[in-house]
C-alpha positions as CSV (number, residue, x, y, z in Angstrom):
1,X,-33.2,38.0,24.4
2,X,-34.1,34.5,23.3
3,X,-31.3,32.9,21.4
4,X,-32.2,29.8,19.5
5,X,-29.8,27.1,20.4
6,X,-30.3,25.3,17.1
7,X,-28.7,28.3,15.5
8,X,-25.6,28.0,17.7
9,X,-25.4,24.4,16.5
10,X,-25.2,25.8,13.0
11,X,-22.3,28.0,14.0
12,X,-20.5,25.0,15.6
13,X,-21.2,22.8,12.6
14,X,-19.9,25.4,10.2
15,X,-16.7,25.9,12.2
16,X,-16.2,22.2,12.4
17,X,-16.6,21.8,8.6
18,X,-14.1,24.7,8.0
19,X,-11.6,23.3,10.5
20,X,-11.7,19.9,8.9
21,X,-11.9,20.9,5.3
22,X,-9.2,23.5,5.0
23,X,-6.3,21.3,5.9
24,X,-7.9,18.3,4.1
25,X,-8.1,20.3,0.9
26,X,-4.3,20.6,0.9
27,X,-3.6,17.1,2.2
28,X,-5.8,14.9,0.1
29,X,-5.1,13.7,-3.5
30,X,-6.6,15.2,-6.6
31,X,-10.2,14.1,-6.8
32,X,-10.8,14.2,-3.0
33,X,-9.4,17.7,-2.5
34,X,-12.3,19.1,-4.4
35,X,-14.7,17.5,-2.0
36,X,-12.9,18.9,0.9
37,X,-13.0,22.3,-0.6
38,X,-16.7,22.0,-1.1
39,X,-17.0,21.0,2.6
40,X,-15.2,24.3,3.5
41,X,-17.6,26.3,1.2
42,X,-20.6,24.6,2.8
43,X,-19.1,25.3,6.2
44,X,-18.8,29.0,5.5
45,X,-22.4,29.2,4.3
46,X,-23.7,27.3,7.4
47,X,-21.6,29.4,9.7
48,X,-22.9,32.7,8.1
49,X,-26.4,31.4,8.3
50,X,-26.0,30.5,11.9
51,X,-24.6,33.9,12.8
52,X,-27.4,35.7,10.8
53,X,-30.2,33.7,12.5
54,X,-28.6,34.0,15.9
55,X,-28.6,37.8,15.9
56,X,-31.7,38.4,13.7
57,X,-34.0,35.4,14.4
58,X,-36.9,36.5,12.2
59,X,-34.7,37.3,9.2
60,X,-36.4,34.9,6.8
61,X,-39.9,35.3,8.2
62,X,-40.3,38.8,6.9
63,X,-41.4,40.4,10.2
């Protein structure tokens, strides 16, 4: 099984974004907490995309 290592980097980046953004969304003041919450949301999307492409590499190619 050939696992793309760039997809594992997506998983790591998504986890890092969620790990930073979740506490920061509660710690930062009013206009900045929204940005941190958006970082968490982007982290969830990147993490899910990394998991999907790691286990189903040709998902978006249609094969």
